[in-house]
N, C-alpha and C positions, 0 to 999 in steps of 0.2 A: 654374294648378293642375297639379302634376305628374301625368302619366299613370301613371308607374311610377318607383320609386326605384332598382330593381336591373335591370341589363341583363345578358343572357346572349348571348354570341356563340358560335354553334355552329360547330365546325370540321369537318374531313373526317369524314363518316359521321353527323354529328348535324345533321339538317335540320329537326327539329321537337322540341318539348317535349311529351311526353304528359301528360295530366292537367290541363291549364290549364282554368280555369273562367271564365265571363263574358268570353269572348274578344272582343277588338277587333282590327281590322287597320288599320295606319297606313301610308300611302304618304307619305313625308316628302320635301319638296323642300329642297335645301340649296344654298348658294353653290358647292358643289364637285361638283355633279351628283347623280344618284340614288344611294342606297345599294345594297348588294348585292341587296336584295329588300325586300318589305314587312315591316314590323315587327309581330309578333304580340304583343299584350299580354293577359295574363290573370292570374288568381290561382292560385298553387300553394302549398299549405300555408298558405293565408290571406294570402300576400304577393303584391302586384302586381309582376309582372316583365315585362320587354320582351325578346322573343327575336328575334334576327337571325341567319339562316344566312350565315356569312361568305362562302362561295363561291357563294351564290345557289341558287335551286331547281334541282335536278338537277346540282349541282356543275359550273357552267359558267364560273366565273371563276378564272383561274390566280392563284397567289400574287403574281406580279409585276403583275397587272392589278387587284388588289383596290382598290376605292374607299374606302380606309381613312379619309380625311378625311370623306367623306360619311357613312360608317357611324358614326363617333364623334360627328359633329355632329348627326346624326339622333337618336341616343340622348340626347345632351345636351338637345336641345330638347324631348324628351318627359319631361324631369325626372330622368333617370337620374343617380345619384350614385356608384354602385358597379357595376363590370363584372366578371363572371366570364367569362374568355375560355378556351374549351375548345379544345385544340390536340392534334393527333396529332404525336408526336415520335419521333425515333430516339434510342436510348440509346448513350452513349459510355462507359458504365461497366458492369462485370459485374453489380454489385448492382442496377442499375436494369433489371430484366428486362421483356421484353414482357408487356403487360397489367398492369404496375404503374402507379401514379400518382405524379407528382412535382409538388410545389408549389415551383417555382424562385424564387430571390430575386435573381438577377442575369442580365443580358443582355449579349451581345456582338453587335455589328452587323457582319455580313459580307455585307450586301446591296450592290448596286452603285450606289446613289445614284439609281436610276431611280424610286423611290417617293417622292412628296412626303411629307415627314416633319414639316411644321409648318403651322399655320394662319396664321402671321405672314409678314412680308415685304411688299413693295409699299408701303413707306412707314411700316410699324410693326414695330419690332424687339422681340422678347422672348427672354430666355434663362432657361428654367426649370431649376431644379435637378433632376438626374437621377442622382445618385450611387446612390440606392436606387430602381431603376426600378419596383418593385412596392410596393404599399401594405402595410406591415407588419401593420396591423390587419386588413385583409381577408384577407391570407395566413393569419393565425392562425385566423380563423373557418373558412375553407375547409379548412385542414388538419385542424381538429377534426372537421368534418363528414366528410371523406374517411376519417379513421381509424375513425370510427363505422361507416362502410359497409364498409371494406375491410381494416381492421386493419393487419397488418404489411406489406401490399403498398403502403403509402403512404410516401413519402420527402419530407421537408421540407428545403428549401434546395437549392442547386445552380445552376450557370450554364448558361443556354440560349443557344447560338449560333444566330443567325438567318442562314441562307444565302439566296441569291437564288432558286435553283431555276429552272424546275420540275424539272430533272434532279436525281437523287439525287447524293450525293458520289462522288468518286473515292476509291479506297482511300488514296491519299496524303493527300488532304484530310481524310479521316476520322481517320487517324493523327495528322495535324498538329493537328486540333482537340482531340484527346485530350491531346497533349503541351502544348498551351497552357492546359490546365486546364478545358476545357469538359466538361459532364456530359451534355448533351442537345443535339440539333440539330433545328431546325424551320425553317419558311419564312414564318411569318405573325405572330409576336409583335411585330415591328417593321415599320412604324412605329406600329402600334396603341398600344403602351405610351407612346410619346412623345406622341402626339396626345391620349391620355387624360389625361396629366399637364397638357398645355396647356389642356385643357378642364376641369381641376380635378375630375376623376373618379377615384375609387379604382379600381385595376386589379390583377387577379390572374390568372395563367395556371394553369389546371388541365391539366397536361400528361399526356396519355395515351400511354404508351409502346407502340409498335407493332412495333419491330424493333431490332436492334443495328447499324443503319447498315451499313457494310461492313468494319469494322475487325476483327470477331470471327472468328478463324481457324476455330473449330469450328462456326460458325453460317453458314447460307446468307446471301449478300448480299441486301440489301433489294430486294424486288420489289413491284409494285402488288398482286399476288395476296396476298402475305404481309401487306401493310399492310391490305388490305380485310378479310381474315379476322380479324385482331386488332382492327380497328376495330369490327367487328360485336360482338365480345365486350366492347369498352370502352364502347360506347354506353350500355348499360343501367347500367353503373357510374357513368358521367358523369351520367346523369339522376338516379340515386339520390343522388349527392353534392350536386348542385344542390338537390334537394328538401330535403335535410337542412340545407344551408347557409342557405337563404332565411330561415327563422324566426330563426336566430342573427343574421343580418345585421340584420333588422328590430329585434331586441331589443338590439343592441349600441349602446353610447354611448361606445366607446373613441375618443379623439381621434386624428387624424392630420393631417399637413400638406398632404394632397392638395387639400383644398378651398380652400386659399389659395395655390396654387402660383404664381399670377400676381401676387401682392401686391407683390413686389419684383422681378419679372422684366421688366416692360415698361420699356425704357430710353428710348424715344422721347418727347420732349416733346409734350404734347397739341397745341399750336399748330403742330407740324410734321407732324402726321398728316393725310393727305388725308381730308376729311370723309366722302367716300363709302366709304373703307376702314374708318374708324371705325364707320360705320353697318353695314357688312357684318359686322364682328366683334363687334357690340354684344352678342349673346347670350353671348359669352365674357368680354368686357372691360367691359361696361356698369357693373357694380357699382363699378369703380375710376374711372370717368369721369362717373358720374351726378351 
């Protein structure tokens, strides 16, 4: 029996969701170690949701150290089918101003390969489709909720480039990312989005703009103080958008392909898969091998 259908991953500045009722706290064990923290499940606007602070209590986990596999696995085992991922991002476009909200539709991976980005391997190979990294149905719902809360300060679509961090960009990098067509820059949407797709979970980023990175000649280059100040203003907007989105998600019956992402992705023959590996991944693949 699912504990919650909707998961919320809180990014920098968002470490709890106010207003949750009938709260339960779950410490989930996973084959990939512990998640970032305990998962708080409760009802918000009549919808059961599971909240996980991405960077842990007190913001103690760096982007490069995030246990993304454990986080997504833990939410999956609690019954989560949709994830709203809240992320602080820098803007690479004049129109995407600090304290605006963006619902991106594309990703570019500029991490350094130090972050495990798949549940598979070790005897079982899967190649999921990732041309559209975000669930279009969930993006639509979250976009509608964001416009209801913030009006014209919401932008739908755009490419989010994910850098390794934890340092901010050099000016040359910032200009290069703009030239290659990126609109936003952040540090955490990958491998989360890839793992959510492998787990057959709909995934959407609610990108909260905190700064203009360092490309903008008339604006101060990004600093932690700047980010924190804008984060504090963004947190209440993020909470309001999530609260508005949850009933829409619960009422939606729009079909998407996320829930069957593995249907044609597993290429390894069953008799070639190590039995212990199949057992480990059973929560993900069991419906295709049962």
